[in-house]
Each structure stands twice: as structure tokens, then as C-alpha cells.
C-alpha positions as CSV (number, residue, x, y, z in Angstrom):
1,M,94.3,97.9,166.4
2,S,92.3,97.1,163.3
3,Y,92.3,99.7,160.5
4,P,89.3,100.4,158.3
5,T,89.5,98.4,155.2
6,N,88.0,101.1,153.0
7,L,91.0,103.3,153.5
8,K,94.6,103.4,152.0
9,Y,97.6,104.1,154.2
10,S,100.9,105.8,153.7
11,K,104.3,105.1,155.3
12,D,104.0,108.5,156.9
13,H,100.9,107.4,158.8
14,E,98.3,109.3,156.8
15,W,95.1,107.6,155.6
16,A,93.2,108.3,152.4
17,K,89.6,107.6,151.5
18,I,88.9,107.7,147.8
19,E,85.4,108.9,146.6
20,G,85.5,109.5,142.8
21,N,88.1,112.2,142.2
22,K,87.9,113.4,145.8
23,V,90.3,112.1,148.5
24,T,89.8,112.6,152.2
25,V,93.0,112.6,154.3
26,G,93.7,112.1,158.0
27,I,96.2,110.6,160.4
28,T,96.0,107.0,161.5
29,D,95.2,105.7,164.9
30,H,98.8,104.5,165.1
31,A,100.0,108.1,164.5
32,Q,97.7,109.7,167.1
33,K,98.8,107.0,169.7
34,A,102.5,107.7,169.0
35,L,101.9,111.4,169.3
36,G,99.9,111.3,172.6
37,D,97.6,114.2,173.5
38,V,97.3,116.4,170.4
39,V,97.2,120.1,171.4
40,Y,97.6,121.9,168.0
41,C,96.8,121.3,164.4
42,E,97.6,123.5,161.4
43,L,95.9,122.8,158.0
44,P,96.3,124.3,154.6
45,S,94.0,126.9,153.0
46,V,91.3,125.7,150.6
47,G,92.5,126.2,147.1
48,R,96.2,125.2,147.8
49,I,97.7,122.9,145.2
50,L,99.6,120.0,146.7
51,K,102.2,117.6,145.2
52,A,102.3,114.0,146.4
53,G,104.5,113.8,149.4
54,E,104.4,117.5,150.1
55,T,104.0,118.8,153.7
56,F,100.5,120.2,154.1
57,G,100.3,120.9,157.8
58,V,101.5,120.2,161.3
59,V,100.2,118.3,164.3
60,E,101.7,119.1,167.7
61,S,101.3,117.0,170.9
62,I,102.6,117.3,174.4
63,K,105.4,115.0,173.2
64,A,106.3,116.0,169.6
65,V,105.6,118.1,166.5
66,S,105.0,116.2,163.3
67,D,104.6,117.3,159.7
68,L,101.6,116.0,157.7
69,Y,102.3,114.7,154.1
70,S,99.8,114.6,151.2
71,P,99.4,111.1,149.8
72,I,98.3,112.5,146.5
73,A,98.7,115.5,144.2
74,G,95.7,117.8,143.8
75,K,93.8,120.9,145.1
76,V,92.6,121.2,148.7
77,V,88.8,121.6,148.5
78,A,88.0,121.4,152.2
79,A,89.8,121.6,155.5
80,N,88.3,120.4,158.8
81,Q,88.2,123.6,160.9
82,S,86.7,121.7,163.8
83,I,90.0,119.9,164.5
84,V,91.9,123.2,164.3
85,D,89.5,124.5,167.0
86,D,89.6,121.3,169.0
87,P,92.7,119.2,168.1
88,A,91.9,116.6,170.8
89,Q,89.4,115.1,168.3
90,L,92.4,113.6,166.6
91,N,92.9,111.4,169.6
92,Q,89.2,110.4,169.7
93,D,88.2,109.6,166.1
94,P,91.2,109.7,163.8
95,H,89.6,107.6,161.1
96,G,86.3,109.3,161.2
97,S,85.1,112.8,162.2
98,A,88.7,114.0,162.7
99,W,89.6,113.9,159.0
100,M,91.9,116.7,158.0
101,I,91.6,117.7,154.4
102,Q,89.8,116.8,151.2
103,I,91.8,116.9,147.9
104,E,90.4,117.0,144.4
105,T,92.7,115.0,142.2
106,E,93.0,114.3,138.5
107,N,94.6,110.9,139.2
108,P,92.9,108.9,142.0
109,A,94.7,105.8,140.7
110,A,98.0,107.3,142.2
111,L,96.7,106.0,145.6
112,D,97.1,102.4,144.3
113,S,100.7,102.5,145.6
114,L,99.5,103.0,149.2
115,M,99.1,100.1,151.6
116,D,95.8,98.4,152.4
117,A,94.7,97.8,156.0
118,T,96.4,94.4,156.2
119,A,99.8,95.7,154.8
120,Y,99.6,98.8,157.1
121,T,98.9,96.6,160.2
122,A,102.0,94.6,159.3
123,Y,104.0,97.8,158.7
124,T,103.2,99.2,162.1
125,K,104.1,96.1,164.1
């Protein structure tokens, strides 16, 4: 699997895309493959304040239930309702249209501690 080079990756298998002070977050292709067929997704409400590393939701598959962890502190400004309505999208396009939340942060540089695509590829082997 090759991972998009414009994203940062956490050890918890979330990805983050930085656009100014807004960070889009989702799960990686590695995570969705490990989960199997995703059947349920719970996301936070818009306006919720998250700490880095805090659980922000849950993904459930036919095999397991997994918590989702915020890679950065900030305020949730958007949640992708379409994946709540159709969680199978997480298996189809985890790095694209199946993003989970967008966080507005005051410190986008905090994501510098996350892995780039090369490091994440090595981490998942």
C-alpha cells in the first residue's frame, strides 16, 4: 500500500491533512483493512473541543470495535455525516471522501510529531 504523501500519520492509524489552521482527520487504509467491513461509525458533534490523543469517536466492523483518537487539539468544525449514514465508505476511500472530522487548531505545528508516508509505511510493516 502506498500512502498519500500530503498526509501525516499517527501510531493509532489516523491520518491528518493540514490546510492552514484546519486539520482534516480520517482512518488509514491500513486501519480499514485490519478492521474489515465497517458497519458503524460514531463521530463527535460540531463544536466539541478535543485534546490531542483524546478519543473522538468509534468505528465498528464485523470483527472489532475501535476507538478513534484526535491527532491534535482543537475544535471540531465539521463531521462527515455521510460516513455515519454509510460506514462502508471507510472501506472504499479512507484517504479521500471518507474523511471523518475537521478540527480548527491554534497550533498546526503540533502535527510535526506525526509520521510522514514513508515512516508510516515502515511502521505498518
